[in-house]
FIDRENFI-701348 format. One line per field, with one value per atom (N, C-alpha, C): residue in three letters; residue number from 1; atom name; x, y, z. Coordinates in nm, 2 decimals. Atoms other than C-alpha are relative to their C-alpha. Last residue first. Layout:
! FIDRENFI-701348
type = [ALA_...]
seq = [NUM_...]
atom = [CA_...]
px = [X_...]
py = [Y_...]
pz = [Z_...]
//
This chain:
! FIDRENFI-701348
type = [GLY_GLY_GLY_GLN_GLN_GLN_GLU_GLU_GLU_ALA_ALA_ALA_LYS_LYS_LYS_ALA_ALA_ALA_SER_SER_SER_LEU_LEU_LEU_VAL_VAL_VAL_ARG_ARG_ARG_ALA_ALA_ALA_LEU_LEU_LEU_GLN_GLN_GLN_GLY_GLY_GLY_ALA_ALA_ALA_PRO_PRO_PRO_ALA_ALA_ALA_GLN_GLN_GLN_LEU_LEU_LEU_VAL_VAL_VAL_GLY_GLY_GLY_ALA_ALA_ALA_ILE_ILE_ILE_LYS_LYS_LYS_THR_THR_THR_ALA_ALA_ALA_PRO_PRO_PRO_ALA_ALA_ALA_GLN_GLN_GLN_LEU_LEU_LEU_LEU_LEU_LEU_GLY_GLY_GLY_VAL_VAL_VAL_LEU_LEU_LEU_LYS_LYS_LYS_GLY_GLY_GLY_ARG_ARG_ARG_LEU_LEU_LEU_GLU_GLU_GLU_ASP_ASP_ASP_LEU_LEU_LEU_SER_SER_SER_PRO_PRO_PRO_LEU_LEU_LEU_SER_SER_SER_ALA_ALA_ALA_LEU_LEU_LEU_SER_SER_SER_LYS_LYS_LYS_VAL_VAL_VAL_GLY_GLY_GLY_ASP_ASP_ASP_PRO_PRO_PRO_ASP_ASP_ASP_LEU_LEU_LEU_GLU_GLU_GLU_THR_THR_THR_ALA_ALA_ALA_GLY_GLY_GLY_MET_MET_MET_ALA_ALA_ALA_GLY_GLY_GLY_GLY_GLY_GLY_ILE_ILE_ILE_VAL_VAL_VAL_ILE_ILE_ILE_PHE_PHE_PHE_LYS_LYS_LYS_GLU_GLU_GLU_ASN_ASN_ASN_GLY_GLY_GLY_LYS_LYS_LYS_ALA_ALA_ALA_TYR_TYR_TYR_ASP_ASP_ASP_THR_THR_THR_ALA_ALA_ALA_VAL_VAL_VAL_LYS_LYS_LYS_PRO_PRO_PRO_ALA_ALA_ALA_ALA_ALA_ALA_VAL_VAL_VAL_PRO_PRO_PRO_ASP_ASP_ASP_SER_SER_SER_SER_SER_SER_TYR_TYR_TYR_ALA_ALA_ALA_ILE_ILE_ILE_GLY_GLY_GLY_VAL_VAL_VAL_PRO_PRO_PRO_GLY_GLY_GLY_LYS_LYS_LYS_LEU_LEU_LEU_LYS_LYS_LYS_GLY_GLY_GLY_SER_SER_SER_LEU_LEU_LEU_SER_SER_SER_SER_SER_SER_TYR_TYR_TYR_ASP_ASP_ASP_THR_THR_THR_GLY_GLY_GLY_ASP_ASP_ASP_LEU_LEU_LEU_ALA_ALA_ALA_LEU_LEU_LEU_ARG_ARG_ARG_ALA_ALA_ALA_LEU_LEU_LEU_ARG_ARG_ARG_ASN_ASN_ASN_LYS_LYS_LYS_THR_THR_THR_VAL_VAL_VAL_LYS_LYS_LYS_PHE_PHE_PHE_SER_SER_SER_ALA_ALA_ALA_GLY_GLY_GLY_ALA_ALA_ALA_ASP_ASP_ASP_LEU_LEU_LEU_MET_MET_MET_LYS_LYS_LYS_VAL_VAL_VAL_ARG_ARG_ARG_LEU_LEU_LEU_ASP_ASP_ASP_THR_THR_THR_MET_MET_MET_GLU_GLU_GLU_ALA_ALA_ALA_VAL_VAL_VAL_THR_THR_THR_LEU_LEU_LEU_GLY_GLY_GLY_SER_SER_SER_TYR_TYR_TYR_GLU_GLU_GLU_ALA_ALA_ALA_VAL_VAL_VAL_VAL_VAL_VAL_VAL_VAL_VAL_VAL_VAL_VAL_ALA_ALA_ALA_ALA_ALA_ALA_GLU_GLU_GLU_ASN_ASN_ASN_PHE_PHE_PHE_VAL_VAL_VAL_GLY_GLY_GLY_ASN_ASN_ASN_LEU_LEU_LEU_GLU_GLU_GLU_ALA_ALA_ALA_VAL_VAL_VAL_VAL_VAL_VAL_ALA_ALA_ALA_GLU_GLU_GLU_LYS_LYS_LYS_GLN_GLN_GLN_SER_SER_SER_ARG_ARG_ARG_ASP_ASP_ASP_MET_MET_MET]
seq = [169_169_169_168_168_168_167_167_167_166_166_166_165_165_165_164_164_164_163_163_163_162_162_162_161_161_161_160_160_160_159_159_159_158_158_158_157_157_157_156_156_156_155_155_155_154_154_154_153_153_153_152_152_152_151_151_151_150_150_150_149_149_149_148_148_148_147_147_147_146_146_146_145_145_145_144_144_144_143_143_143_142_142_142_141_141_141_140_140_140_139_139_139_138_138_138_137_137_137_136_136_136_135_135_135_134_134_134_133_133_133_132_132_132_131_131_131_130_130_130_129_129_129_128_128_128_127_127_127_126_126_126_125_125_125_124_124_124_123_123_123_122_122_122_121_121_121_120_120_120_119_119_119_118_118_118_117_117_117_116_116_116_115_115_115_114_114_114_113_113_113_112_112_112_111_111_111_110_110_110_109_109_109_108_108_108_107_107_107_106_106_106_105_105_105_104_104_104_103_103_103_102_102_102_101_101_101_100_100_100_99_99_99_98_98_98_97_97_97_96_96_96_95_95_95_94_94_94_93_93_93_92_92_92_91_91_91_90_90_90_89_89_89_88_88_88_87_87_87_86_86_86_85_85_85_84_84_84_83_83_83_82_82_82_81_81_81_80_80_80_79_79_79_78_78_78_77_77_77_76_76_76_75_75_75_74_74_74_73_73_73_72_72_72_71_71_71_70_70_70_69_69_69_68_68_68_67_67_67_66_66_66_65_65_65_64_64_64_63_63_63_62_62_62_61_61_61_60_60_60_59_59_59_58_58_58_57_57_57_56_56_56_55_55_55_54_54_54_53_53_53_52_52_52_51_51_51_50_50_50_49_49_49_48_48_48_47_47_47_46_46_46_45_45_45_44_44_44_43_43_43_42_42_42_41_41_41_40_40_40_39_39_39_38_38_38_37_37_37_36_36_36_35_35_35_34_34_34_33_33_33_32_32_32_31_31_31_30_30_30_29_29_29_28_28_28_27_27_27_26_26_26_25_25_25_24_24_24_23_23_23_22_22_22_21_21_21_20_20_20_19_19_19_18_18_18_17_17_17_16_16_16_15_15_15_14_14_14_13_13_13_12_12_12_11_11_11_10_10_10_9_9_9_8_8_8_7_7_7_6_6_6_5_5_5_4_4_4_3_3_3_2_2_2_1_1_1]
atom = [N_CA_C_N_CA_C_N_CA_C_N_CA_C_N_CA_C_N_CA_C_N_CA_C_N_CA_C_N_CA_C_N_CA_C_N_CA_C_N_CA_C_N_CA_C_N_CA_C_N_CA_C_N_CA_C_N_CA_C_N_CA_C_N_CA_C_N_CA_C_N_CA_C_N_CA_C_N_CA_C_N_CA_C_N_CA_C_N_CA_C_N_CA_C_N_CA_C_N_CA_C_N_CA_C_N_CA_C_N_CA_C_N_CA_C_N_CA_C_N_CA_C_N_CA_C_N_CA_C_N_CA_C_N_CA_C_N_CA_C_N_CA_C_N_CA_C_N_CA_C_N_CA_C_N_CA_C_N_CA_C_N_CA_C_N_CA_C_N_CA_C_N_CA_C_N_CA_C_N_CA_C_N_CA_C_N_CA_C_N_CA_C_N_CA_C_N_CA_C_N_CA_C_N_CA_C_N_CA_C_N_CA_C_N_CA_C_N_CA_C_N_CA_C_N_CA_C_N_CA_C_N_CA_C_N_CA_C_N_CA_C_N_CA_C_N_CA_C_N_CA_C_N_CA_C_N_CA_C_N_CA_C_N_CA_C_N_CA_C_N_CA_C_N_CA_C_N_CA_C_N_CA_C_N_CA_C_N_CA_C_N_CA_C_N_CA_C_N_CA_C_N_CA_C_N_CA_C_N_CA_C_N_CA_C_N_CA_C_N_CA_C_N_CA_C_N_CA_C_N_CA_C_N_CA_C_N_CA_C_N_CA_C_N_CA_C_N_CA_C_N_CA_C_N_CA_C_N_CA_C_N_CA_C_N_CA_C_N_CA_C_N_CA_C_N_CA_C_N_CA_C_N_CA_C_N_CA_C_N_CA_C_N_CA_C_N_CA_C_N_CA_C_N_CA_C_N_CA_C_N_CA_C_N_CA_C_N_CA_C_N_CA_C_N_CA_C_N_CA_C_N_CA_C_N_CA_C_N_CA_C_N_CA_C_N_CA_C_N_CA_C_N_CA_C_N_CA_C_N_CA_C_N_CA_C_N_CA_C_N_CA_C_N_CA_C_N_CA_C_N_CA_C_N_CA_C_N_CA_C_N_CA_C_N_CA_C_N_CA_C_N_CA_C_N_CA_C_N_CA_C_N_CA_C_N_CA_C_N_CA_C_N_CA_C_N_CA_C_N_CA_C_N_CA_C_N_CA_C_N_CA_C_N_CA_C_N_CA_C_N_CA_C_N_CA_C_N_CA_C_N_CA_C_N_CA_C_N_CA_C_N_CA_C_N_CA_C_N_CA_C_N_CA_C_N_CA_C_N_CA_C]
px = [0.05_-2.92_-0.10_0.08_-2.85_-0.08_0.12_-2.74_-0.09_0.10_-2.52_-0.12_0.06_-2.35_-0.11_0.09_-2.28_-0.08_0.11_-2.13_-0.10_0.08_-1.91_-0.12_0.06_-1.79_-0.09_0.10_-1.72_-0.08_0.11_-1.53_-0.12_0.07_-1.33_-0.11_0.08_-1.24_-0.08_0.11_-1.13_-0.09_0.09_-0.91_-0.13_0.08_-0.77_-0.09_0.10_-0.69_-0.07_0.13_-0.53_-0.11_0.05_-0.22_-0.14_0.01_-0.16_-0.06_0.11_-0.22_-0.03_0.12_0.02_-0.13_0.02_0.28_-0.12_0.05_0.24_-0.03_0.14_0.27_-0.06_0.07_0.59_-0.15_0.02_0.73_-0.09_0.09_0.67_-0.02_0.15_0.81_-0.08_0.01_1.18_-0.15_-0.02_1.16_-0.02_0.11_1.00_0.01_0.11_1.26_-0.13_-0.03_1.53_-0.11_0.02_1.37_0.02_0.15_1.34_-0.03_0.05_1.71_-0.15_-0.03_1.81_-0.05_0.08_1.62_0.03_0.14_1.77_-0.09_0.01_2.12_-0.14_-0.07_2.07_-0.01_0.09_1.98_0.08_0.03_2.25_-0.10_0.12_2.23_-0.04_0.12_2.46_-0.13_0.02_2.74_-0.13_0.04_2.70_-0.02_0.14_2.71_-0.05_0.08_3.03_-0.15_0.01_3.19_-0.08_0.09_3.10_-0.02_0.14_3.26_-0.10_0.02_3.58_-0.14_0.11_3.62_0.00_0.03_3.93_-0.11_0.04_3.92_-0.04_-0.12_4.11_-0.03_-0.12_3.80_0.12_0.07_3.52_0.11_-0.06_3.67_-0.09_0.02_3.56_0.08_-0.04_3.53_-0.02_-0.13_3.49_0.04_-0.07_3.12_0.13_-0.05_3.02_0.07_-0.06_2.80_0.04_-0.12_2.75_0.06_-0.11_2.51_0.13_-0.07_2.25_0.14_0.09_1.97_0.08_0.10_2.17_-0.08_-0.07_2.46_-0.09_-0.01_2.22_0.07_0.13_2.12_0.01_0.04_2.48_-0.13_-0.09_2.58_-0.04_0.04_2.28_0.08_0.13_2.34_-0.04_0.00_2.72_-0.14_-0.07_2.68_0.00_0.06_2.42_0.06_0.08_2.55_-0.05_-0.07_2.84_-0.08_0.08_2.65_0.07_-0.03_2.91_-0.07_0.10_2.90_0.05_-0.04_3.12_-0.12_0.12_3.09_0.04_0.01_3.40_-0.13_0.04_3.43_-0.01_0.07_3.62_-0.04_0.11_3.71_-0.07_0.10_4.05_-0.11_-0.05_4.25_-0.12_0.02_4.18_0.07_0.13_4.15_-0.03_-0.01_4.52_-0.12_-0.08_4.49_0.01_0.08_4.21_0.08_0.00_4.45_-0.08_-0.11_4.50_0.01_0.04_4.15_0.12_0.02_4.26_-0.03_0.13_4.41_-0.02_0.02_4.77_-0.14_-0.11_4.78_-0.02_0.02_4.43_0.12_0.09_4.44_-0.01_-0.08_4.75_-0.09_-0.10_4.56_0.09_0.06_4.26_0.10_0.03_4.47_-0.06_-0.13_4.62_-0.02_-0.05_4.28_0.13_-0.12_4.13_0.07_-0.13_3.80_0.11_-0.10_3.44_0.12_-0.10_3.24_0.09_-0.07_2.93_0.09_-0.04_2.78_0.08_-0.13_2.58_0.04_-0.10_2.29_0.14_-0.04_2.04_0.10_0.12_1.87_0.03_0.03_2.22_-0.12_-0.11_2.32_-0.04_0.03_1.99_0.10_0.12_2.04_-0.03_-0.03_2.40_-0.12_-0.08_2.29_0.04_0.09_2.02_0.07_0.08_2.27_-0.09_-0.09_2.51_-0.08_-0.01_2.22_0.09_0.12_2.13_0.01_0.01_2.49_-0.12_0.04_2.51_0.00_0.12_2.69_-0.02_0.12_2.94_-0.13_-0.02_3.22_-0.12_0.12_3.11_0.00_-0.03_3.35_-0.13_0.08_3.29_0.04_-0.06_3.49_-0.08_0.02_3.30_0.06_-0.03_3.41_-0.02_-0.01_3.27_0.03_0.00_3.27_0.02_0.09_3.38_0.01_0.13_3.54_-0.10_-0.02_3.91_-0.14_-0.05_3.84_0.02_0.11_3.63_0.04_0.11_3.89_-0.11_-0.06_4.16_-0.10_0.02_3.93_0.06_0.14_3.91_-0.03_0.03_4.29_-0.15_-0.06_4.35_-0.03_0.07_4.11_0.05_0.13_4.26_-0.08_-0.02_4.61_-0.13_-0.02_4.49_0.02_0.13_4.34_0.02_0.07_4.67_-0.14_-0.05_4.87_-0.09_-0.13_4.66_0.04_0.00_4.37_0.14]
py = [-0.09_-2.10_0.09_0.07_-2.40_0.10_0.07_-2.20_-0.07_-0.11_-1.97_-0.06_-0.05_-2.28_0.11_0.11_-2.43_0.04_0.00_-2.10_-0.10_-0.12_-2.08_0.01_0.03_-2.44_0.12_0.09_-2.36_-0.04_-0.07_-2.05_-0.09_-0.09_-2.23_0.07_0.09_-2.51_0.09_0.04_-2.24_-0.09_-0.12_-2.07_-0.05_-0.03_-2.41_0.12_0.10_-2.49_0.02_-0.03_-2.16_-0.10_-0.11_-2.21_0.04_0.04_-2.56_0.11_0.09_-2.44_-0.05_-0.08_-2.15_-0.08_-0.07_-2.38_0.09_0.10_-2.62_0.07_0.03_-2.33_-0.10_-0.13_-2.20_-0.03_-0.01_-2.56_0.12_0.11_-2.59_0.01_-0.04_-2.25_-0.11_-0.10_-2.34_0.05_0.06_-2.67_0.10_0.09_-2.51_-0.06_-0.09_-2.23_-0.08_-0.06_-2.50_0.09_0.11_-2.70_0.06_0.03_-2.39_-0.10_-0.12_-2.29_-0.02_0.02_-2.65_0.12_0.11_-2.62_-0.02_-0.05_-2.28_-0.11_-0.09_-2.42_0.06_-0.12_-2.71_0.09_-0.11_-3.06_0.13_-0.08_-3.32_0.11_0.06_-3.55_0.07_-0.05_-3.33_-0.05_-0.14_-3.39_0.06_0.00_-3.76_0.14_0.05_-3.72_0.00_-0.11_-3.50_-0.04_-0.10_-3.76_0.12_0.05_-4.03_0.10_-0.01_-3.83_-0.05_0.08_-3.80_0.02_0.09_-3.51_-0.08_0.04_-3.32_-0.11_0.14_-3.16_-0.03_0.08_-2.83_-0.15_-0.05_-2.63_-0.08_-0.09_-2.85_0.05_-0.02_-3.01_0.10_-0.13_-3.16_0.02_-0.01_-3.47_0.15_0.06_-3.58_0.00_-0.06_-3.51_-0.08_0.10_-3.62_0.08_-0.08_-3.42_-0.10_-0.07_-3.61_0.08_0.08_-3.86_0.06_-0.02_-3.59_-0.08_-0.02_-3.64_0.01_0.11_-3.79_0.01_0.12_-3.55_-0.12_-0.02_-3.25_-0.12_0.01_-3.38_0.01_0.14_-3.43_-0.02_0.07_-3.08_-0.15_-0.03_-2.91_-0.09_0.04_-3.08_0.02_0.15_-3.04_-0.05_0.04_-2.66_-0.16_-0.04_-2.60_-0.05_0.11_-2.81_0.04_0.12_-2.61_-0.11_0.10_-2.28_-0.14_-0.03_-2.03_-0.09_-0.07_-2.19_0.04_-0.04_-2.34_0.08_-0.05_-2.53_0.04_0.00_-2.57_0.06_-0.12_-2.68_-0.01_0.00_-2.95_0.14_-0.10_-3.02_-0.01_0.02_-3.20_0.11_0.06_-3.20_-0.02_-0.09_-3.00_-0.04_0.03_-3.29_0.09_0.12_-3.27_-0.04_-0.02_-2.91_-0.12_0.03_-2.99_0.02_0.14_-3.02_-0.03_0.03_-2.64_-0.15_0.09_-2.59_-0.04_0.13_-2.44_-0.10_0.01_-2.15_-0.14_-0.08_-2.05_0.00_-0.01_-2.18_0.09_0.09_-2.25_0.01_-0.06_-1.94_-0.09_-0.12_-2.08_0.06_0.05_-2.41_0.11_0.04_-2.22_-0.06_-0.12_-2.04_-0.04_-0.05_-2.37_0.12_0.07_-2.53_0.06_0.07_-2.26_-0.07_-0.08_-2.18_-0.08_0.07_-2.30_0.09_-0.08_-2.16_-0.09_0.10_-2.29_0.08_-0.04_-2.08_-0.11_0.05_-2.15_0.06_-0.08_-1.98_-0.05_0.07_-2.26_0.09_0.01_-2.05_-0.06_-0.14_-1.96_0.00_-0.04_-2.33_0.14_0.09_-2.42_0.04_-0.05_-2.13_-0.07_-0.13_-2.23_0.06_0.03_-2.59_0.13_0.06_-2.48_-0.02_-0.12_-2.25_-0.05_-0.08_-2.55_0.12_0.08_-2.77_0.08_-0.01_-2.49_-0.08_-0.14_-2.45_0.01_-0.11_-2.83_0.14_-0.08_-3.06_0.11_0.05_-3.30_0.07_0.03_-3.27_-0.05_-0.04_-3.13_-0.03_0.01_-3.29_0.03_0.09_-3.18_0.01_0.00_-3.02_-0.10_0.13_-2.92_0.01_-0.01_-2.64_-0.14_0.12_-2.58_0.02_0.10_-2.30_-0.14_0.11_-2.05_-0.10_-0.03_-1.72_-0.12_-0.04_-1.80_0.02_0.12_-2.01_0.04_0.10_-1.72_-0.12_-0.06_-1.46_-0.10_0.01_-1.68_0.05_0.14_-1.72_-0.01_0.03_-1.34_-0.14_-0.08_-1.29_-0.03_0.07_-1.57_0.07_0.13_-1.41_-0.08_-0.04_-1.06_-0.13_-0.03_-1.21_0.04_0.12_-1.37_0.02_0.07_-1.05_-0.13_-0.08_-0.86_-0.07_0.03_-1.13_0.07_-0.04_-1.12_-0.02_-0.06_-1.34_0.05]
pz = [-0.10_3.67_-0.06_-0.10_3.45_0.09_0.06_3.15_0.10_0.03_3.36_-0.07_-0.12_3.52_-0.03_-0.05_3.18_0.12_0.10_3.05_0.05_-0.03_3.37_-0.09_-0.13_3.31_0.04_0.03_2.94_0.13_0.08_3.03_-0.02_-0.09_3.29_-0.06_-0.09_3.04_0.10_0.08_2.79_0.08_0.02_3.05_-0.08_-0.13_3.15_-0.01_-0.04_2.78_0.13_0.04_2.69_0.04_-0.08_2.89_-0.04_-0.14_2.75_0.08_0.00_2.39_0.14_0.02_2.44_0.01_-0.12_2.58_-0.01_-0.11_2.29_0.13_0.03_2.04_0.10_-0.02_2.21_-0.03_-0.15_2.22_0.03_-0.05_1.84_0.15_-0.01_1.75_0.06_-0.09_1.82_0.02_-0.13_1.64_0.11_-0.03_1.34_0.14_-0.03_1.34_0.04_-0.13_1.35_0.04_-0.10_1.07_0.14_-0.01_0.85_0.11_-0.07_0.92_0.02_-0.14_0.83_0.08_-0.06_0.50_0.15_-0.02_0.43_0.06_-0.11_0.50_0.02_0.02_0.26_0.13_0.02_0.38_-0.02_-0.13_0.33_-0.03_-0.07_0.03_0.12_0.07_-0.18_0.07_-0.04_0.07_-0.06_-0.14_0.02_0.06_-0.01_-0.35_0.14_0.05_-0.33_0.01_-0.11_-0.11_-0.04_-0.10_-0.36_0.11_0.04_-0.64_0.10_0.12_-0.43_-0.05_0.01_-0.19_-0.13_0.14_-0.08_0.00_0.01_0.27_-0.15_0.03_0.27_-0.02_-0.08_0.25_-0.05_-0.09_0.10_0.10_-0.13_-0.20_0.08_-0.05_-0.53_0.13_-0.14_-0.73_0.04_-0.02_-1.09_0.14_-0.11_-1.13_0.02_-0.10_-1.48_0.11_-0.11_-1.72_0.11_0.06_-2.05_0.11_-0.01_-1.87_-0.05_0.12_-1.81_0.01_0.11_-1.56_-0.13_0.01_-1.28_-0.13_0.05_-1.35_-0.01_0.14_-1.30_-0.07_0.06_-0.96_-0.15_0.00_-0.86_-0.06_0.09_-0.98_0.00_0.14_-0.82_-0.09_0.02_-0.48_-0.15_0.01_-0.48_-0.04_0.13_-0.56_-0.01_0.12_-0.29_-0.13_0.06_0.00_-0.14_0.03_0.14_-0.07_-0.07_0.10_-0.03_-0.14_-0.01_0.09_-0.07_-0.36_0.14_-0.13_-0.63_0.07_-0.06_-0.95_0.14_-0.15_-1.15_0.04_-0.06_-1.51_0.15_-0.13_-1.69_0.04_0.00_-2.05_0.14_0.10_-2.00_0.01_0.12_-1.68_-0.10_0.11_-1.37_-0.13_0.06_-1.12_-0.12_0.08_-1.03_-0.07_0.13_-0.93_-0.08_0.12_-0.68_-0.13_0.04_-0.39_-0.12_0.08_-0.40_-0.04_0.10_-0.26_-0.10_-0.06_0.07_-0.11_-0.05_-0.13_0.07_-0.11_-0.19_0.06_-0.09_-0.54_0.12_-0.12_-0.67_0.09_-0.10_-0.90_0.12_-0.06_-1.09_0.11_-0.08_-1.14_0.07_-0.12_-1.27_0.10_-0.08_-1.52_0.13_-0.04_-1.65_0.09_-0.11_-1.66_0.06_0.05_-1.88_0.13_0.01_-1.73_-0.06_0.08_-1.73_-0.02_0.09_-1.45_-0.07_0.08_-1.26_-0.10_0.13_-0.98_-0.07_0.03_-0.66_-0.14_-0.07_-0.49_-0.02_-0.12_-0.58_0.08_-0.08_-0.85_0.14_-0.05_-0.99_0.09_-0.10_-1.01_0.06_-0.12_-1.19_0.11_-0.06_-1.43_0.13_-0.06_-1.50_0.07_-0.12_-1.57_0.08_-0.09_-1.81_0.14_-0.05_-1.99_0.11_-0.09_-2.02_0.06_-0.13_-2.15_0.10_-0.07_-2.41_0.13_-0.06_-2.52_0.09_0.10_-2.58_0.08_-0.04_-2.34_-0.11_0.07_-2.51_0.03_0.14_-2.26_-0.07_0.07_-1.92_-0.15_0.14_-1.68_-0.07_0.08_-1.32_-0.15_0.13_-1.04_-0.08_0.07_-0.73_-0.14_0.15_-0.50_-0.05_0.07_-0.15_-0.15_-0.11_0.11_-0.06_0.01_-0.15_0.12_-0.07_-0.05_0.00_-0.14_-0.11_0.07_-0.08_-0.42_0.14_-0.01_-0.58_0.09_-0.10_-0.49_0.01_-0.13_-0.66_0.10_-0.05_-0.96_0.14_-0.02_-1.00_0.06_-0.12_-0.96_0.04_-0.12_-1.21_0.13_-0.02_-1.46_0.12_-0.06_-1.41_0.03_-0.14_-1.47_0.07_-0.08_-1.78_0.14_-0.01_-1.91_0.08_-0.11_-1.83_0.02_-0.14_-2.02_0.11_-0.03_-2.34_0.15_-0.14_-2.43_0.03]
//
């Protein structure tokens, strides 16, 4: 890799770190190509990404970002998972680590807040943005449904009373 390619990688990673809501650092030593592909597919499905980079280039890209505290975690064969949804990358990384002992979550950061492995796990246990949106829509629709039911009930009762009167008369 020549100097211009390295500069391009650093610039790309810097953009990733500036746009990401969360970054997770994980050790992947011993994963096969198929397992790495599976991990990347799961990340992509959740709206996250997993990238393996040279640690020195990643440290250069971290300078000037909120995630500069992660520099110390970039040692050995590590990759970074990131997403704009603060729950997506930690959730997929944690779930994948449960099913594969070769994949170990080292830590991460959410903005300037550094996370240890337990912090990443607790972040992964939160509902995703889509789940929260679904719950919010459900909460907003529930009162409207109840109001419609209450408003329809008297009309239904009136119709039944009129029907009964018509049958009697």
